[in-house]
N, C-alpha and C positions, 0 to 999 in steps of 0.2 A: 504494500502500500503505499502511495505519496506520502501521505499523512493527512492531517485533519487541515479543511483547509478554512479561511479566514479573509476576510474582507482588509485586513489589515496589510495582506499581502500585496505586493503592485504586481500589474503582466510582466514589467519585466524580471522582478526576482522570479514569477509563476516557469516565465518560459526561459530562463538562464539554468536554476533549478532542476524543471526537466529534463534541458538537453546533456547539462553533466551526469544526471543519474541514468539517462537511458544511452549514454554514448557508447558501453561496452557494446549492446546491441546493436549499432548501427555499421555496417561494411562502412570503410573509405572506398571512396572513388579510386582507380586502380593509378592515375595518376600521383594522387595527394599520399596514398600506398608507399609509393615508389620516392616521393620526396622524403616523407616520414622515413622510411630506414634511410636513408641519405643523412639527417641530420641524426638520427639514433647513433649511427657508425660516427660519423664525424665527432659528437661529443663523448662518445665512449673512449676513442682516440685521446681528444682533449685531457679526458681523466686521468689515462693511461699516461701520457706522457708527462701529465702536470704531476702526477705521483712522483718524480724526481724531481722536482723543481722546488724551489724552498718554502711558497704556499704550501704545497701539496705534503711535503713533509711537515712540515708543522702539525696540518692537518690529521694529517695517520698518527705522528704522536701523542698527538691529544687525547683525539679518539681509543689509541688504546687505554688510556687511564680511564674512559669512561664505564667501561662494562658491559653489561645489557644484555638483553634477552640477544641467541645469538639467531637474526634474521635476516640480517642482508650484510653483502659483501663490500668493503672499500675496498675500491681497486686498486692495482698495482701492490700490494698486502697481503698479508694471510690471517687479517683482520675481520671477524664476524661481530656484530653487534646488532642494536637496535635499529630499526628501520630511519627512525630518526636522528641518530648518530651518525647513521651511514649517510644519508643525503648529506646532511652536516659535510662532512669529510668529503663525499664526491663531489658534491657542490662547489667547492674551494679549490679540488683536482681539475674541476671541468675549468675554472676561469683562473687557475693559477699562472696561465699564458695567455695570451693574444691569440689564441687561434680557434675558439671557438666560435655559434654563428652569431648574427645580430639581427634586428629587424629594424630597418630606419625609423620607419612611422612612428612608432611604440618607443624608442629610445631603450631599446631592451637588447640584452642578449637573454634570447628564453631558454636556448638549451641547457646551460649550466645551471638553471632552478629547477627546472621543469624535469629533464629525464633522470637526473639524480633521483626526485622524490619517486618517479614513476617506477624508476627499476627499483628502488627499494621495496615499494610495495608489491611490487611483482613478484621478488623474491618474498618477502613475509607473505602473502597471501596464494602465493604457486598459483600467478596466472600462467598461460599460454603468452607466445610471442604474438597472437594476433592481439589480445587484449594490452597486451603493452605498447603494441602498434598505437592501436585506438585511443589509448589513453596519453602516449606522447601527443597526438595531434591535437588532441582535445586540449592537454594545455598551452598551447600554443594559439590556441583560439580564445581562451578565455584571457590568459595573461597578457596578451597583444593589445585587447580590447579596454583591458582595463587602463592601462596609461593613455591609450587614445582619447576614451571618456574623460580623462583629465588634459588633454591637450600636453602631450610630450615634453614638445621643447619648451614653452611655459612654465608646464609644472617645475621643471629643469632650474628655469631661471629663478624659480620662486625658490629654489635652496636644496627640492626633494629631490632625493633618487629615484630617479623612473627605472633604473637598474634593478632598483630592491622591490618596488612594489608590484609590478607587471611579473616577473617570475615566481614571487610568491604567490598571488591569485592562481597562476599558470599550475605551479608546484600545486595548491591545494586541491585543484578541480580534477588533476590526474590522480591524485593521490585518492580522493573522495572516490572517483569511478576505480579506483581499484580495490577499495577497501567494501565494493557493493554498497553505499549507502543509498539509501532512498531519498526521494524529491524531499522529504521536511529536514532529513538529515544534512544533506547538501546543504540547503540553508544556514546551517547552524553551523556546519563547517566554515562559509564562507564568512559568517561573523566571526568564530572565532579568526580567522586568518586577517579579518579589518581589525582585529583588537590589538596584533601582532603588526600589522603593517608599519614600516620604519623606514628611514634611510636618508642621510643627506646628504650633498655631490661635495662634500669635501672629501670625498673618498681620492680625489684628485691630485691631493695631493701626498697618498701612501705612496711613498717613495720603494717601501718592499714587495708592494703588490699584496702581503700579507693580508691588510684588511680588506683593499680593495675586492681580494677573491672572496672573502667573506660577507662582502654587501651585495656582490652581484650573482652570486651561487649560493654557498654556502648558508647563509642566511633565509632566503629565499625558499631553498628546498626545505630545510631544517622545521621552518614555519607552520609552511604549507603541511607536510607530511603528518606533525604534530597534530594541526587542527584537525584534517582526518583521523588520525587513531585516535582521539578524544574523543572524537564524535561514534566512531564505531565503538568506542568500548561503555559508551551510554552518557553521555556530556549532553548537553542541551542548552538550548542560547535564544537567541534573538531570531525570528524569523525572518525579516527582512532587512538584512543591515544599507540595504542602496535607500531605502527608501522610509519616509515618516520622519517623527523627532531625532534630531541629534543623529541624522545618519552620516554612512562616510563620505556622502560626498557634498556636506556640509560642512565636514571635518578640515577635508582637505583639498574639495575643489575650490577654483576659480574660474566661473563663469564654467562648469563641468556640461558637458553631453552623454548621460547615462547612457542613453537609447543606442553608443557604441559598440556596449555591451551585448546586446543581442543582435545586431546589424549584421544581417544577413548569414545565421549562423547556420551552419549544415548548407552551405550554399558557397559561400566564399569562405576556403580554408586558408587562415594566413600564414600555415606554414608553406605554402606556396610562394607567399612573399618575405621569404625570409632567408638570408644571404646566408650563403657556407662560403668561409676565406679561404681565395688561394692560397694566400701569403699567411704566415705565423708571425701576422705584425698585428698591431691595432689600427682598428678597419679604416680611420681615416687616411693611413698610408698607405690601403691596397690599389688606388685608383693612381697615386705615382709610381707603385713599383710597375703597376701593369703598363703605363706609359713609359716605361724607361726599359722594360724586358723587351718590348716591340721596336725601339730604337733600337738597342741593343742589338738584336736579331737582324733588323734592317739595314744597319749601316757599321755591322760591326765594332761599334765603338770600345773604345779600352779607357779605364781610366786614368792613366798616366796622358790621354791626349787630349782629357778634357779641361777647357780653360774656364769654365763657371756654367750652373745650373742655377735656374730658377722655376720655384712648383709654385703653380699660383693654385689655390682651392678655398672656400670658405671661409670664412675669418671663424666660425665652430670649429673648425677642423684644423685648423691650422692653430687655435689655442690651446687644441688637444696633445697635441702630437711635435709642441714646438721645442725644439731641443731640451728633450726630457732625458733625467738619469738614469733609463733605463733602456739598454739595444731596441728592445723590439716594441716602444712605443716611442721612439725618438724618429723625427722623420728624416733629417739632418744626416743622422748615422748609418739609418738603413740605405737609404741612397746612396751615400757612397760604398756601402757595403756592393751593392749590387753594380757599383758601375766597375769597383776593384775585381769582383765576383765573378761578373757576368749573370748573375741567379740570386737570390734569397733562399736558404733554405732554414729548419727546425734550428740545426746546429748553429749557423752564423748567426741566427734573429736572437739567439742567446749566448753567445759569446761574451760576457763580457770582460774580457781581457782587451780587448779590440778597439772598446773603447778609448783607449789609451798608444794603440798603435801610431805611430806617426804618420803612417801613410794613410792610413780611415782620417786621422786630424786633419792631415792637409786639404783634403779634398773636400771634408768636410766645410771648412773655413769657404768655400768657393761654392757653396751652395743656399742659396736664399729662397726663404720661404715668405709665398705675400699671400695676405685676407683679400678675397675678391668679393665685391658686392652684389655682383651679379650670381655668383655662385652662391653668396649666402641666400639669396630667394630658391635656392632650388640646394638646400643643405644636404636635406633628406638621403640625393642622391650622390652624395661624395664625389663628384665631378672632379677631375683634377687637370691642370694641364703643364705637361714639362717642356722647358725650354731650354735648349741646351746650346754655350758657345764653344765651338771645335778651337784647339789651337791653330788650325790651319785655317782659318777663318768663316767655317762653314759653323750656319745656326739650324738646327734640327728642332722641330717641334713635334707633339705629339697629344694631343685632347684624350683623355680618356671618359664618354659620355655612360657606358654603363660598366661597371665595376665587372669584371669576370667572377661569378657565384652568384649575382644580384639576377632577379628575376627577369629583368631584358638581355643579360649573356649567362645564363646559368650553367655551371658546372655539369661534367656528365658522371654516370654512375663510375665510369672508369677514370674518371679524375679526381671524384672522391675517395673512389678505392686504394688509390693511388697514396694520394695525400693522406688517409689513416694508414694505409698500412706504412707509410715512412713514419709516422708517430708510433707506432703499437711496436713496430719489430725491434728495435733497440733494450724494449721493457719485456717484451714477452716470449722473444726470440721470433725467427721468421716463419717455424711451423704453427705455432699457437696465433701468430698474428694472421697468418693466411685463413687458418681455422676460422678465427673470429668472423674476419671480414665475411666470410661465404655461409657462417651462421647468422648474421645478420641480413644477408644480402637474403636469405630463406627464412626470414623469421616465422614467418605465417606454421612452419614443422615445426617449434620449437613447442613441447608439450606442456614445459613446465621452466620459469625463470630461472632457478635453482640450477638447474643443469649448464648456466651460462656460467658459472662461479669457477670450475677449473680453465677457464679460459680468462677467465679477468684475474685472477690471483697471479701475484709474484712474488 
């Protein structure tokens, strides 16, 4: 039963809670299922590779101290713990790096919060691969719409972290579906999620990426999972946190559009509008590297032959990646690396020592970053222009209008497979990495999510 009806429950909440409660029974369109597999594998690869980075190491070490029922796996380790603890750790692993996915209109990284919650609850509830796939797609639909309803970019300018809010509700939706909550229970889980909703955008000042990994992935995954688990245990709460007196949108909204939460649910799947990163670097650096690789391939450019480089992008993007302390979120450093190496790999984008390499520093000084008013108007697409002046007098230019991995220029299954395998193999070994990729591509055949454990542990 869906629970008692009430005149105090808005049509919006009725539709949203009904959609979440029924999501596991609704097949995904073939194209959506394929795209969801890509994001599932991409995020798992981010978790496994992130397990060897500082935020991931801290998350695993901390989770070992928590104990808990052995319900779910912490990837890249031998730790089995409660679903909420696993979601916390795996969320931090997933955003330990800058290789996880992103959804520009909602200003979120959906996968790092949603996939850990769905995976933890899939293990706890012994759900099959089809259920896992549907729960992940559901989480993307709910989480992205949540911050779009708050006008994500204005929400961020007010000091809030859209990256925490959206994935938290997406994680709650995915976990609620995995727990088999009915419609009334879903409403209560959303209310418990709203009570935990938090995040301020000072994460940009986190030099070690540890708090950022928590803000983007760990906290949203844990809180959404905990909300669903508490309600599944019997907790009850407010029936409609999105309407009525002192509701969520009154607390956090600045001229919000709550209707965005249910816009074209079941017709428009927001996972189809979510970006997979070609390069293991911050999102604003994707377009410049796309332009650079095209120029390198077309003209055989070598770093020693470059006189100067100008990168033009939106002010928002430029401010995010301008001369940062970490290699994978520093535009000037990553452009220098690509010009010197002819490519940008996971290894090179995390080589901190090269930030002091004289050759890199010398080239980096000749790379100028410019914020552009016109690009600011289309900041969601994160376009960029790269202009190179060669020592021989040539002037080369490339404008990336659609970043590789976005809706307008999507990566193929082979692209995602190659990227994921490259991230997985150094941790899991080549044979297990290959088997894990193949298992995710055929996830519908998986009878119990716990059977993934031998492939995820290290």
